BAFI-3210 file (N, C-alpha, C; in Angstrom, 3 decimals, decimal comma, padded with zeros to 6 digits):
// residues 119
n [1|2|3|4|5|6|7|8|9|10|11|12|13|14|15|16|17|18|19|20|21|22|23|24|25|26|27|28|29|30|31|32|33|34|35|36|37|38|39|40|41|42|43|44|45|46|47|48|49|50|51|52|53|54|55|56|57|58|59|60|61|62|63|64|65|66|67|68|69|70|71|72|73|74|75|76|77|78|79|80|81|82|83|84|85|86|87|88|89|90|91|92|93|94|95|96|97|98|99|100|101|102|103|104|105|106|107|108|109|110|111|112|113|114|115|116|117|118|119]
n.u [000,840|000,553|002,149|002,457|004,490|004,834|007,426|009,262|009,923|008,032|007,610|008,054|009,653|008,321|009,005|010,934|011,936|009,875|010,407|009,430|009,227|008,122|008,013|007,828|006,518|006,017|005,491|006,674|007,684|008,036|006,347|004,339|001,630|001,028|000,418|001,815|001,227|001,050|-000,996|-002,814|-004,321|-005,559|-006,215|-009,595|-010,456|-010,953|-009,585|-006,661|-005,105|-001,650|000,714|001,871|003,688|004,454|004,660|006,678|008,170|007,210|006,232|003,468|001,638|-000,337|-001,984|-002,023|000,133|002,341|004,550|006,262|006,733|008,165|008,376|009,861|011,738|013,356|014,423|016,075|015,751|013,082|011,353|009,510|009,473|008,629|009,077|008,361|008,608|009,345|007,416|004,345|002,162|-000,291|000,259|000,155|-000,933|-002,193|-000,248|-000,430|000,835|000,028|-001,156|-002,230|-003,757|-005,445|-005,607|-004,915|-006,880|-006,761|-006,279|-004,207|-003,273|-001,097|-000,684|-000,566|001,088|001,581|002,149|003,347|003,521|005,068|005,842]
n.v [-001,190|002,214|004,824|008,188|010,862|014,070|016,534|019,276|022,797|024,366|027,051|029,959|032,870|035,916|036,593|034,632|031,258|028,447|025,077|021,807|018,281|015,138|011,924|008,723|005,513|001,974|001,883|002,832|006,045|006,186|004,427|003,378|005,363|006,759|009,818|012,545|014,794|018,139|019,753|022,331|023,894|026,785|028,400|028,099|027,952|026,321|023,344|023,672|023,064|022,793|021,811|019,244|016,276|013,903|010,285|009,995|012,261|014,736|018,063|020,051|023,047|025,111|027,840|030,330|030,206|029,466|031,048|031,190|028,645|025,389|021,962|018,857|015,737|012,980|010,137|008,147|008,288|007,945|010,184|013,269|016,832|020,218|023,598|026,830|030,029|033,403|033,819|034,817|035,936|034,958|032,472|030,757|027,723|024,298|021,873|019,274|016,208|014,031|011,213|009,625|007,289|006,784|004,552|002,433|002,894|004,241|006,434|008,337|009,994|012,098|012,944|015,657|018,819|021,600|024,907|028,046|031,377|034,112|037,344]
n.w [000,000|-000,854|000,846|001,992|003,126|004,303|004,697|006,108|006,805|009,409|009,696|007,829|006,636|005,221|001,768|001,530|000,477|000,379|001,022|000,540|001,088|-000,099|000,995|-000,304|000,211|-000,253|-002,936|-006,201|-007,411|-010,087|-011,296|-013,954|-015,091|-012,732|-010,945|-009,138|-006,619|-005,213|-002,893|-001,292|001,635|002,701|005,903|006,849|004,221|000,985|-000,663|-002,682|-005,688|-006,311|-007,704|-009,992|-010,699|-013,130|-013,546|-015,381|-015,050|-015,931|-015,352|-014,017|-013,320|-011,101|-012,604|-011,205|-009,516|-010,940|-011,737|-009,579|-008,604|-008,273|-009,043|-008,346|-008,540|-006,879|-007,856|-006,872|-004,150|-003,926|-003,697|-003,953|-004,453|-003,461|-004,280|-003,326|-004,099|-002,901|-000,784|000,846|003,567|002,606|001,628|003,729|005,267|005,290|003,822|001,518|000,217|-002,483|-004,395|-007,437|-009,643|-012,488|-014,113|-012,380|-010,538|-007,999|-005,135|-003,050|-000,010|001,899|005,413|005,750|006,297|008,367|007,355|008,087|007,162|008,266|009,482]
ca.u [000,000|001,322|002,073|003,145|004,794|005,394|008,387|009,751|009,807|006,691|007,565|008,865|009,518|007,942|010,013|011,822|011,495|009,365|010,801|008,779|009,551|007,203|008,661|006,854|006,833|005,017|005,356|007,684|007,164|008,185|005,402|003,532|000,279|000,844|000,660|002,240|000,707|001,006|-002,281|-002,777|-005,581|-005,439|-007,186|-010,942|-010,723|-010,967|-008,352|-006,127|-004,041|-000,437|001,584|001,883|004,734|004,001|005,578|007,791|008,898|006,647|005,571|002,358|001,490|-001,477|-001,654|-001,824|001,376|003,358|005,733|007,152|006,647|008,902|008,210|010,947|011,752|014,609|013,981|016,912|015,204|011,633|010,809|009,305|009,602|008,012|009,662|007,493|009,466|008,755|006,167|003,654|001,228|-001,370|000,691|-000,044|-001,945|-001,761|000,217|-000,544|001,217|-000,975|-000,914|-003,408|-003,644|-006,741|-005,486|-004,976|-008,077|-006,381|-005,916|-003,540|-002,960|-000,354|-001,454|-000,469|002,004|001,207|003,150|002,963|004,369|004,857|006,909]
ca.v [000,000|003,435|005,786|009,433|011,636|015,392|017,070|020,605|023,754|024,804|028,507|030,593|034,321|036,501|036,762|033,480|030,105|027,276|023,804|020,656|017,001|014,034|010,621|007,716|004,118|001,031|001,984|003,666|007,237|006,018|003,436|003,855|005,895|007,488|011,241|012,915|016,152|018,981|020,422|023,072|024,392|027,910|028,303|028,528|027,911|025,012|022,778|024,319|022,338|023,588|021,300|017,803|015,695|012,598|009,159|010,169|013,466|015,933|018,914|020,938|023,992|026,006|029,105|031,436|030,000|028,929|031,890|031,054|027,271|024,324|020,614|018,014|014,423|012,254|008,754|007,286|008,337|007,796|011,404|014,440|018,034|021,470|024,877|027,977|031,187|034,708|033,543|035,853|035,314|034,273|031,098|029,974|026,690|022,913|021,375|017,833|015,505|013,051|010,492|009,038|006,588|006,404|003,200|001,528|003,194|004,500|007,764|008,316|011,298|012,219|013,520|017,104|019,525|022,998|025,904|029,403|032,457|035,176|038,301]
ca.w [000,000|-000,958|001,935|001,704|004,318|004,038|005,644|005,792|007,901|009,749|009,709|006,794|006,635|003,924|000,720|001,466|-000,299|001,082|000,432|001,150|000,476|000,133|000,937|-000,725|000,492|-000,721|-004,380|-006,853|-008,069|-011,530|-011,795|-015,064|-014,915|-011,474|-010,830|-007,792|-006,520|-004,018|-002,714|-000,039|002,156|003,637|006,999|006,545|002,792|000,363|-001,203|-003,878|-006,353|-006,473|-008,758|-010,236|-011,533|-013,582|-013,365|-016,299|-014,690|-016,538|-014,359|-014,325|-012,221|-011,032|-013,279|-010,279|-008,775|-011,830|-011,860|-008,430|-008,123|-008,942|-008,519|-008,814|-007,915|-006,714|-007,994|-006,049|-002,796|-004,029|-003,127|-004,793|-003,642|-003,894|-003,910|-003,542|-003,870|-002,585|-000,073|001,605|004,513|001,894|001,371|004,944|005,186|005,385|002,535|001,378|-000,988|-002,849|-005,631|-008,058|-010,914|-013,040|-014,623|-011,244|-009,763|-006,613|-004,666|-001,755|000,572|003,125|006,514|005,664|007,182|008,499|006,998|008,446|006,666|009,238|009,704]
c.u [000,878|001,069|002,920|003,322|005,457|006,426|008,875|009,538|008,362|006,511|008,531|008,610|009,091|009,161|010,973|011,211|011,062|009,786|010,176|009,156|008,492|007,962|007,609|007,375|005,706|004,771|006,373|007,048|007,335|007,224|004,468|002,114|000,089|001,213|000,909|002,036|000,988|-000,305|-002,226|-004,172|-005,308|-006,479|-008,537|-011,316|-010,652|-009,603|-007,960|-004,989|-002,853|000,383|001,482|003,144|004,314|005,041|006,805|008,578|008,373|005,900|004,374|002,076|000,159|-001,115|-001,345|-000,500|002,562|004,651|006,712|007,170|007,522|008,596|009,286|010,876|013,170|014,244|014,817|016,432|013,694|010,913|010,474|009,134|008,914|008,862|008,689|008,271|008,662|007,425|005,657|002,746|000,053|-001,011|000,573|-001,142|-001,357|-001,431|000,199|000,190|000,232|-000,569|-002,202|-003,015|-005,033|-006,722|-005,615|-006,205|-007,811|-006,104|-005,305|-003,207|-002,012|-001,205|-001,455|000,536|001,638|002,387|002,593|003,994|004,081|006,091|007,270]
c.v [001,244|004,308|006,993|010,228|012,950|015,757|018,424|021,546|024,143|026,311|029,046|032,095|034,833|036,799|035,581|032,366|028,977|026,027|022,669|019,400|015,977|012,728|009,551|006,335|003,234|001,051|002,952|004,866|007,180|004,988|004,041|004,201|006,739|008,966|011,598|014,410|016,813|019,768|021,144|023,555|025,538|027,793|028,874|028,491|026,485|024,556|023,476|023,471|023,266|023,106|019,791|017,434|014,271|011,529|009,259|011,457|014,748|016,764|019,662|021,786|024,716|027,320|030,255|031,351|029,648|029,724|031,713|029,648|026,344|023,003|019,737|016,662|013,895|010,778|007,796|007,225|008,107|008,970|012,396|015,659|019,222|022,630|025,980|029,211|032,431|034,583|034,788|035,174|034,593|032,836|030,206|028,926|025,316|022,420|019,848|017,355|014,365|012,370|009,900|008,321|006,202|004,965|002,183|001,752|003,460|005,981|007,633|009,736|011,140|012,862|015,043|017,669|021,009|023,902|027,281|030,378|033,677|036,056|038,423]
c.w [000,000|000,264|001,589|002,986|003,924|005,100|005,161|006,956|008,157|009,685|008,669|006,837|005,268|003,065|000,595|000,622|000,624|000,327|001,228|000,379|000,858|-000,056|000,708|-000,362|-000,020|-002,211|-004,929|-007,526|-009,580|-012,111|-012,836|-014,630|-013,648|-011,603|-009,371|-007,623|-005,180|-004,029|-001,377|000,353|003,127|004,742|006,602|005,077|002,266|-000,124|-002,498|-004,435|-006,614|-007,673|-008,834|-011,000|-011,868|-013,304|-014,269|-016,055|-015,290|-015,495|-014,918|-013,092|-012,277|-011,714|-012,328|-009,523|-009,659|-011,812|-010,706|-007,842|-008,947|-008,254|-009,145|-008,118|-007,811|-006,728|-007,148|-004,608|-002,761|-003,351|-004,227|-003,903|-004,294|-003,409|-004,287|-003,121|-003,508|-001,850|000,657|002,630|003,845|001,524|002,605|004,733|005,439|003,987|002,546|000,134|-001,219|-004,141|-006,148|-009,327|-011,377|-013,536|-013,495|-010,380|-008,299|-006,394|-003,276|-001,331|001,744|004,201|006,507|006,642|007,190|008,189|007,337|007,893|007,529|009,342|011,172]
res [x|x|x|x|x|x|x|x|x|x|x|x|x|x|x|x|x|x|x|x|x|x|x|x|x|x|x|x|x|x|x|x|x|x|x|x|x|x|x|x|x|x|x|x|x|x|x|x|x|x|x|x|x|x|x|x|x|x|x|x|x|x|x|x|x|x|x|x|x|x|x|x|x|x|x|x|x|x|x|x|x|x|x|x|x|x|x|x|x|x|x|x|x|x|x|x|x|x|x|x|x|x|x|x|x|x|x|x|x|x|x|x|x|x|x|x|x|x|x]
***
């Protein structure tokens, strides 16, 4: 069974870069058909898709965040990561990593990690 675990700093200062890593166990991030995503939820608001990287390494980004977002992977560690540059307090929220495969008919979520951007 696929399990995902987020890690990274809980507090980031405005204008700095947020870096988060998702460690995957129970399956390979290179397995055909799987997509690996970052999703966030600001306090009191709904879920917002941030970025996706495919099993073959192709990235995709939310249009509103594309200019300052990067998603990458390390296949040797079975991890994928998010960088969000020039953060503001509006970037505060719970950040989740998740995976899905329509072919396999599965969806998996990490437990989430709280990120606060504060001066």
